[in-house]
N, C-alpha and C positions, 0 to 999 in steps of 0.2 A: 504492498499500499504507500510505503513512503516514496518509492520510485514513480510511482503514478501521478504525484503530485507536481504539478509544474511551479518550481519555486519562482522563477520569474513572473509568473501570474499572481503568485502570493505577495511579492514585493509591490506590484504595479498595482493590485487592489487594495494592498493597504496604503499606498500612497495617494491613491484617490479617495479613498475612505478619510484620510487624515485631511486631505485637501477640502473635503465636502464639510468636515468639523470646523477647520478653518474659516471658510467661507460663512458657514452657518453662525458661526460665534462673532463675525466680524462687523463693524457698523454697516457693512453694505447690505446685509441681510437682518439677521435677528440679534446682535450684539448688545444693544441698548436695552432691548428686552430681557435677555438673558441677565444682564447686569442689574437691572431692577428686580427681577425675580429672586435672583441670588444674593441680594442684598450688598452687591459691590460698588464700589466707587473707583474712580481712576488713582485716587490715593490709596485705597485697602488694597488693590489689585498690586500697587507696588511695595506693599509692606508684608505680602504672603510670605511665608516661611520658605518655600521652595521656589526658588527663582524661575522664570519663564523657560530659559533653556532646559534645565534638568526635568521640568514636568512636562515639556514638549517633547523630549527625548523619551522619558517613561512611557507618557501618552502612545507616541509611535510605536514604541515595543509592544505595548498591551494590544494596539490594532494589528500590528504583524501577527501575533500569536493567534489573534482572532480570526485573521484571515488566512492561516494555515489550517485551523480547524475547521473552517467553512470549505476551503480547498479539499480537505480530507472528506468532509460530507458528501461533496459534489462527485468526487471520484466514487466513494463507496455505495451512494445512491443512485450512481448512473444519471445525474441531471445534465440535461442535455440542451432544453430549450429555455429561453426566457421565461416563460409562465413558471417551469419547474422551478428556477432560480429564484423567482419572485416569491414562491411557496416556500422552499428552503429557507429563505431569508426571515419570511414572516414566522414559520415554527422555530427557528433559533431565536429570533428576538423575543416572541412570546414566551417560549420555555426558559430562558436563560437571562434575558437582558431585563425585560419588564419586570418579572418575578424578583428579580436580584434588587434591581434598583428602587423597588417600592419600599423595601425595608427602612429605610430613612425615613419616609413618610410616616410609617405606621409606627415606628418606635422612638423615632429623635424629633417628631413634630415638625419636619421639613414639609415645605409648600408643596401641596398638590400640582399647583400649576407649574412649579419649577420640574416635578417630576414628569408632568405631561409634555413639557418643553423638551426635556432630556430624551424621553423615550420616543419621542417622534424625531429627533435628531438621531438617535441610533438606530431607529429602524431604517432611515433613508441611507446610513453609512453601510447597513447591513446588506441592503437591497444591492446598493452600488458594487460592493465586493462580491455577493453572491452571482451578481450578473457577469461581472468581468472575469472570475474564475469559472463560470460556466462557459463563456464564449473561447476563453483563451486557455484550453485543456490541453 
């Protein structure tokens, strides 16, 4: 199974999904809404304990791992069409991402609106990865 995964596709899908995240959280799209929902200000962003370089690096590594796992599912489940890729992405998102990200809402009192914002972004990112990994096998 390892040999069947296209590692170039994994890297490409991770880069594409990461770019979606950067655009999603930028002022060009939803950056202002995200900052308001998260309670961030430009000043509080500058004072975060983890610098942006380290956070972006670790975020990309996380996306790379997710991209590999989705690629593994694409190969194992013989996903070959875009509708199948979208279905796979939806089930990965629903079963692993939406369910995991709800915990801070349930147990730490975080905003349900921020949760909705985050899981929507995650769904789009997973769909981008699933489509790329399906088409570039």
